C-alpha positions, 0 to 999 in steps of 0.5 A: 499499499502506497504511503500517505502523500503529503500534498495540502488541499490547496496544492492538490489541484486548481480550485473549481468554481464554488457550487460547480456540480450540477451546472448542467440541466437538472435531473428529476429531483431538481425539477421536483424541488424547483416546482415545489419552490415555486408552488411553496404555498400549495405544497406546504398546504398539501403536507398540512392537509395530509397531517390532518387526514392521517391524524384523523385516520389514526384516531379512527383506526384505533391502533393496538400494540403488543410484545406477544411472540409467537414462534411456530415450530419451537419446542415451547410453542408445540408444548403450548399447542399440545397443552391447549388442545388437552385442556383449553383453559391452560392456554388461555391469557391470565395474570396474577393478583398478588396480595401481601401483609406488611405485618401479620398474615394474608389469612388474617384478612380472609373475609376481604380477599374472598370478597376480592376474589368474588369481584374478580370472578364478576369482571368481563372476560374472566373465565376462572379465578384460582384459589389462593396459594400462600407462602409459608410464612403466610404474609403473601398469597397470589391467585391466578385470573384467566381470560377469554381475551388477549390481556393487550386487547383489554386495554389499559382502561381495564386496570380501573376495573381491577382496582375496583375488584381489589378495593376490599383487600386494599381497604383491609391494608393489604398490598395488591400487585398485579403480576404475570401477563398483567404487565401488558395493561396495568403499566401505562404506556411509556410517555415519551413526550418529555424525551421528545420535547428535551430532544427538540429543544437540544436540537434547536439550540445546535441549529442555532449555533450551526446557522446563526439564524433563527429562520435557518434553525427553525426550518429543518426543525419544523419540517422534521416535525411535520414528517414525524407527526405524519409518519407516526400517524401512518404507522398508527393507521398501519398498526390497526392491520399489523400488530406492531410492538409497543416500542414501534411508535418510539422507535419510529419517533427517534428515527423519523426525528433524527433522520428528518432533522439531518436530512433538512440540515444538509439541504439547508446548508447547501441552499444557503451556500447557493444563495451566497454563490448568487443564485435566486431562491427557487433556483437555489432550491432547485440546485440543492434538491438536484445535488444533495437531494440525491444524497438524501434519497440514497440515504433514505433508501439505504436505511430502509433497505437495512430496516427491511432486511430484518424480515430476513430473520424469519421473525414477524415481530422484529420485521414489523418493527423495522417496518414501522421505522422504514415508514417513518424514515421514508416520509422524513426523506419525502418531506425533505424532497418536497416540503423543505424546497417548498420551505426554502421558496417561501423564505428565500433570502429571508433565511439569514435575515434574523442572525445571531452571528454572520452566516458562514459559507459551505464552500471549502475556500471560504470555510472554517480554516480548521477543517481544511488544516485538519484535512492536511494534517490527515492526509500527512498522517494517514497510517497513524490516524487509521491504526489509532481509530481501529485500536480505539473501536476494538478496545470498545468492543471487548465487552462484547465477547461477554454479551448475554442475550435475555429478557429483562423481567418485571424487576427492571420496572420503575420502583413502587410500580404495581408490577415491581411490588408483585414480582418482589413479593413473590421473589422474597424468598422460601419464608415470606414469598415463594423464591425468585424462580416462582416469577418464571416457572417452566411448564414441562409437557410430556407427550405420551401418544405413541410412547412405548413405556408406561406413564409410571415408568416415565414419571419415575424416570423424570422425577429421578432426572429432575431431582438430579438436576441442579438449579431446580427449587421444586417441581410438582408431581407429573400428573395426567392431562383430562384426556390422558395423553400427557403428563404435566409438572410446573418446574421452578428455577431457584433464580430469577427469569433474567438471571444467567442461570435460569437460562443455563437450567433452560438449556439443560432441561431442554438439551439434556434433562428431558431427552435423557430421561425419556430416551427409549420410552417413545415419549416426547418432552417440551417445556413451555410457558412465558419464560420458556417462550422467552428462552426459545426467542432468545436462541432463535435470534441468536441463530439468525442474527448472522443472517441479518448481518449478511444480508444487510452487508450484501445489500449495502455493499451493491447499493454503494458500489452502484451509486459510487461505481467502485469495489473498494469504497463500499468494501471499506463501508461495510468493514468500518461499519462493522467496527462502529456496531461491534464498539457500540455493542461493547458499550451497551454491554458494559452499561447494562449487563455490567451495570456501569451505567445503572445510576445514569440510566435509572436502573437498580441492578444490571439486566441482560441485553433484551434478545432483539436489541443487537439484531434491531440496532445492527440494522439501524446503526448500519442504515444510519451510518450509511446516511454519513457515508453517503453525504460525505462520499457524494462531496468527494465524488463530486470533486473527484469527477470534476478534477480527477484528483483523489488527494484534492477531493478527499481533502475538499470533501472532508473540509466542506462536509465535517462541520455539517456532518459533525452538527447533524450527528450532534443533533441525532445523538441528542435526539437519542439520549434524550429518550433514555429517560423512558421507563421502557428498558428496551428504549433505553437500550436502543437510545444509548446504543444509537447515540453512541454508534452516531457519535463514533460513526460521525468522529472516529469513522467519518472524520478519521477512518474514512479519509485516512483510507481513502488518502492511503488507497488513492485512485484506487478508490474509484476502481471498478471493472469495465464490465461490471460498470457496463452492467451496473444501473447508473444511480446518483448521490 
């Protein structure tokens, strides 16, 4: 590999005229941008009418969200189906009502408990209320309430009915908590309005500092807010037909707001430069859409491709989350290509009228000399910067090797919440409560159809095997199902549901204990229940994560190769973005799993990484990082096609985009970090992971690794075999 050349940007090649790109006939995006700028009022009015329509449509559609996971063909799903076929009531949705006496026993208030049970039996959709199970010490008891309707479909308003039904127990001085599947309805949906307000306020401050003018700051923010509201409403309308996760609206807001502001920021920066170069507002808007608009379009499509690739996991739950985010991103990109040029046409040269400081131009010959000096420094020390950047990212990625996927249980819910109270009362041990494993029991289902051994033999073998298995606190005797085709037992682990030991017990039971005990009997054993389903989901995600990574990498490589007509540029982008993702994973593990960030994140204890977060993060991080890659490379490519000089092109591209990319990344980081205050732990994970990835991508990768590798590769950056060049379609960025 050649040594880094020492020429400075000014020495590399004669300077082209500012804004040289796009002096020929306008392309389709340029014509669309010009049309929107000339008919600004009508275009803005059309967007506002669209916003009103989708808001009304969302209210009419009445969207529903659920975190229920279905894994057809998994052992937990098979066990549940066998159990439901044999005993239909066994598969019904249910929740726990937990009674707790801070002093004395629950039985001392038996009359109040009995009245509560009677009230619960009279609630709509309740099919059964079990007799209370009481702890050894007698101060905690719980009853299982079964329903004929999915609990999520009952809505959060059903909590009022539960509170009314349990009022006698509360009035008698007993603590009442709702556990199990009740967490789907009794905890109010995460209210992220405060997070959104904080993110928007910080974004406004950064925009004011970047542009120095009030209108210049408000324009990207206002257009992004319109696109986010439209995107969220569309997600809500679609949610009436597709059941999205409860995290879908927040994820759509985070991405829609982040990319919406970023896209508008890049366009506004280019528009202001064209105004300074002497173009009329409508012409400047058209030129902006014709040049930077293509980068916005390619960036938006890249994010969409990455998010839709989640369907390749074969997990509808995760694919639908990606689809919700895709809708928000594409609507934000559409607004950037139509609403933003319309706003340019409306404000015209007034965009800098009320300024806090003198406007700064974008072109590198007028731009901040600090970035030009840095570009020259980077060209002289390319090898040193490359090694330092790679080492830094690898160090951050070290905790990744300890990543433990799992499900965050109710112990991570806000202190004092009814679900956390119920969880802790049950988990308080064999004396006052039932032990930590009682919050995450397994149901062992043994299918005796086709068995060659007798039920007694099978039962004895299983009992012996379970007694010899470490990590089991207790298990109930195996009892026949009503039709006699199954043997059923409830196994209680000795550790909490999110514990690594419980996950290990699940693996032992499904991989060794049950298969070995049933070997030669002809019977088949399964573990089912909510906890078993979560571990099955964890294992399925872990198996399919490499598929998602491969699909996203291949698609991103093909897209970048087509746009920039190069083999090395997309290869470099793929490798560097893998480093960014690995470093982000490492920080996530350290903060949540190691517990290093508990105080800042508002958590009381370390938690595992939620099973689907790494898969979601990879697709999102890769999509967003490609945004900055495309914005930087599109400017470098412009200069290269004007001058044919790689050294000058990389330096000029870096100098002209470094500040705006840094500002855009700062805004997106602020938006993501504002969601760390969410009560939803999964949202906290995504917010921190995405914020860290954006910071690393916009600094270490985009400002250090990309220019250093491009300086070192020289003209080989732009090499593409002629036969491949002829075969590929032509796209612009």
